[in-house]
C-alpha positions, 0 to 999 in steps of 0.5 A: 902588638904585645900578645899573641892573638887571632881574629875573625874579620866579617865582610865590609869595611867597618867599623864592626861590632867587636867582641874581645874573647878571652880563653880558659886556662891551658888554651891559646888564641885558637880556642874560642876563634871558632864561635865567630861565625855562630854569633849573630850571623858572623857580623862580629869582629872577633878578637882572640888574644892569648895569655902570657903565661905558659901552661904545660899540658902534657905529652910536651904541648903547652897551653896558656893562661893569664894568671897563676892558679891557686887551687882552692885558695883565693885568686892573686888579685894582684896577678890578675891586675897584672894581665889586665894591664897587659890586655889594656895595652893590647886593646888599645893597640887593636883600637888603632890597627883593626876596624873596631866600633868602640861604641859596640865593643863587648867581652867574653870570657870562658872559665879563667878568661871569665875572671879577666873579662870581669877585671875589665868590665868592672874596671871600665863599665862605661868601655864596653857594651856588654860582658859575657862570662862563660863557665866562670866566676867572680872572684869577690875581691876584685870588687873592692879594687875597683872604685866606680862599681855603682857604674856597672849599672849600665853593663849588660852582663850574661852569665851562662854555666853548666849545672854539671860543670866539674871544674868550676862548680855552678854554685861559684856562678850563682855566687857570682850572680848574687855579687852582681845583682848586690850592685844593680848590674843588670844581669842575665843568668842561664844554666844548662845541663852540660859540663865545663863547655859551650853547648848549642843551646847556650851558643844561641843564646848567647848569640841572641844576647849579643844581638840585642845588647851589642850589635842592635841594641834598643835605643830608648828615647831621652 
């Protein structure tokens, strides 16, 4: 497969409800794998690809990222789209290799990984059962790239953010909420007394949301 990755497979033959998790800047494929046993009772297949860009993090250690950071400037949308293409290739290969239920496939991105989750979900909203963006932000320019944004009305989105986030200000998450509500995305926003992290309360809320939206969604009669 084109990206290094880690995987948590629940018991049973599947196909399994699946969460594609995308790590933040300077992390790696192991970073979010530890969430798996705590989400929906460990019933999700959790797939954790590693970003293709090497990031020196001091002491000779190396982390990874999805696209180059630009400081306070706007995100390089072309770089995001190039990383998105790599993720689409990875996902196509994963669907052929692992016991993934394509009707119960959701996205989760932390920090920079949240931008990648937005790029996938907004580009193909009909493909995903839900999108969770944690400690992240939505670059407004991404909306201009995708012609079918109105179709996002069928894509449930959860945004979680720390009010004391020292790396991605909570104001950026609130702006993301405004952008998404303006295109009628079904959105849940939760803010917590925490920094740039996932705490016990946000993890519980995330698990509940995934259970309701992905694992056991309510089917409305037609």
